TIDO-614761 format. One record per residue (C-alpha): residue in three letters; residue number from 1; x negated, y negated, z negated. Coordinates in Angstrom, 2 decimals, decimal comma, padded with zeros to 5 digits, always signed. Each point is the difference from the previous one (the first is absolute). Layout:
REM residues N
+------+-----+---------+---------+---------+
! rest !  nr !      xx !      yy !      zz !
+------+-----+---------+---------+---------+
!  ALA ! NUM !       X !       Y !       Z !
...
+------+-----+---------+---------+---------+
END
This chain:
REM residues 84
+------+-----+---------+---------+---------+
! rest !  nr !      xx !      yy !      zz !
+------+-----+---------+---------+---------+
!  MET !   1 ! -083,74 ! -114,73 ! -015,40 !
!  THR !   2 ! -003,79 ! -000,19 ! -000,19 !
!  GLU !   3 ! -001,64 ! -001,86 ! -002,86 !
!  LYS !   4 ! -003,49 ! -001,43 ! +000,19 !
!  ARG !   5 ! -002,35 ! +001,20 ! -002,70 !
!  PRO !   6 ! -003,69 ! -000,69 ! -000,48 !
!  GLY !   7 ! -001,89 ! +002,25 ! +002,41 !
!  GLY !   8 ! +002,97 ! +001,15 ! +002,06 !
!  ARG !   9 ! +003,72 ! +000,37 ! +000,44 !
!  ILE !  10 ! +002,54 ! +002,27 ! -001,63 !
!  ASP !  11 ! +002,92 ! +001,25 ! +002,06 !
!  LEU !  12 ! +002,61 ! +000,04 ! -002,76 !
!  ALA !  13 ! +002,56 ! +001,88 ! +002,10 !
!  LYS !  14 ! -002,52 ! +002,78 ! +000,68 !
!  PHE !  15 ! -001,04 ! +000,08 ! -003,67 !
!  ARG !  16 ! +003,61 ! +000,27 ! -001,15 !
!  GLU !  17 ! +000,71 ! +002,77 ! +002,55 !
!  VAL !  18 ! -002,98 ! +002,04 ! -001,22 !
!  MET !  19 ! +001,12 ! -000,42 ! -003,62 !
!  ARG !  20 ! +003,63 ! +000,88 ! +000,84 !
!  SER !  21 ! -001,08 ! +003,11 ! +001,93 !
!  SER !  22 ! -002,26 ! +001,10 ! -002,86 !
!  GLN !  23 ! +002,81 ! -000,45 ! -002,53 !
!  GLU !  24 ! +002,41 ! +002,01 ! +002,15 !
!  ARG !  25 ! -002,49 ! +002,88 ! +000,30 !
!  GLY !  26 ! -000,41 ! -000,06 ! -003,78 !
!  ARG !  27 ! +003,76 ! +000,18 ! -000,56 !
!  ALA !  28 ! +000,40 ! +002,80 ! +002,56 !
!  ASN !  29 ! -002,77 ! +002,09 ! -001,59 !
!  PRO !  30 ! -000,09 ! -000,88 ! -003,73 !
!  GLY !  31 ! -002,47 ! +002,81 ! -000,80 !
!  SER !  32 ! -002,48 ! -001,02 ! +002,69 !
!  ARG !  33 ! -003,22 ! -001,82 ! -000,70 !
!  ILE !  34 ! -002,79 ! -001,71 ! +001,88 !
!  VAL !  35 ! -003,35 ! +001,78 ! -000,06 !
!  SER !  36 ! -003,28 ! -001,74 ! +000,83 !
!  ARG !  37 ! -003,29 ! +001,82 ! +000,16 !
!  ALA !  38 ! -003,61 ! -001,12 ! +000,26 !
!  LYS !  39 ! -003,15 ! +002,03 ! +000,60 !
!  ILE !  40 ! -002,93 ! -001,53 ! -001,89 !
!  THR !  41 ! -003,62 ! +000,71 ! +000,92 !
!  LEU !  42 ! -003,02 ! -001,14 ! -002,03 !
!  ILE !  43 ! -002,49 ! -001,37 ! +002,54 !
!  GLU !  44 ! -002,85 ! -001,06 ! -002,31 !
!  ASP !  45 ! -000,49 ! -001,60 ! -003,41 !
!  GLN !  46 ! +003,30 ! -001,85 ! -000,61 !
!  LEU !  47 ! +001,04 ! -000,20 ! +003,69 !
!  LYS !  48 ! +003,16 ! +001,96 ! +000,75 !
!  GLU !  49 ! +002,14 ! +000,44 ! +003,11 !
!  ALA !  50 ! +003,75 ! +000,58 ! -000,10 !
!  ARG !  51 ! +002,00 ! +001,40 ! +002,92 !
!  VAL !  52 ! +003,65 ! -000,99 ! -000,30 !
!  GLY !  53 ! +002,00 ! +001,06 ! +003,03 !
!  ASP !  54 ! -001,64 ! -001,64 ! +003,01 !
!  TYR !  55 ! -001,95 ! -002,48 ! -002,13 !
!  THR !  56 ! -003,46 ! +000,10 ! -001,56 !
!  LEU !  57 ! -000,82 ! -002,13 ! -003,04 !
!  ILE !  58 ! -003,33 ! -000,41 ! -001,74 !
!  CYS !  59 ! -000,49 ! -000,72 ! -003,65 !
!  ASP !  60 ! -003,23 ! -000,97 ! -001,72 !
!  GLU !  61 ! -001,16 ! -001,79 ! -003,10 !
!  ALA !  62 ! -002,02 ! -003,19 ! -000,26 !
!  ARG !  63 ! -003,79 ! +000,34 ! -000,21 !
!  SER !  64 ! +000,22 ! -001,13 ! -003,62 !
!  ARG !  65 ! +002,08 ! +003,14 ! -000,67 !
!  LYS !  66 ! -002,48 ! +002,33 ! +001,77 !
!  GLY !  67 ! +001,87 ! -000,11 ! +003,31 !
!  GLY !  68 ! -001,05 ! -001,24 ! +003,41 !
!  GLY !  69 ! +002,60 ! -002,75 ! +000,35 !
!  ALA !  70 ! +001,19 ! +001,46 ! +003,33 !
!  GLY !  71 ! +003,68 ! -000,44 ! -000,81 !
!  PRO !  72 ! +002,53 ! -000,95 ! -002,66 !
!  GLY !  73 ! -000,06 ! +001,86 ! -003,29 !
!  PRO !  74 ! +002,84 ! +002,25 ! -001,15 !
!  LEU !  75 ! +001,45 ! -002,68 ! -002,28 !
!  SER !  76 ! +000,21 ! -002,41 ! +002,96 !
!  TYR !  77 ! +002,08 ! +002,54 ! +001,94 !
!  PHE !  78 ! +002,21 ! +000,54 ! -003,04 !
!  ILE !  79 ! +000,60 ! -003,72 ! -000,43 !
!  ALA !  80 ! +000,78 ! -000,39 ! +003,72 !
!  ALA !  81 ! +002,42 ! +002,95 ! -000,14 !
!  ILE !  82 ! +002,01 ! -001,70 ! -002,72 !
!  GLY !  83 ! +000,39 ! -003,01 ! +002,29 !
!  PHE !  84 ! +001,06 ! +002,13 ! +002,95 !
+------+-----+---------+---------+---------+
END
């Protein structure tokens, strides 16, 4: 079953399968853990670049906070992460 959501569709069967598979791996290896790493580079002023796996993110502060406004600030990423 696919439900319509604002901005896209969610394949509920696929979502459930991913969750079930993740739970099974956790039960099979109770001492295991997920490790995520990021390499952060200061570009200039408040502008930073993060390499996370195959992805590159930029983080900056607003001009009013002595940044260049080239990207979201750290708090914006934090708030978004809570929603994810």
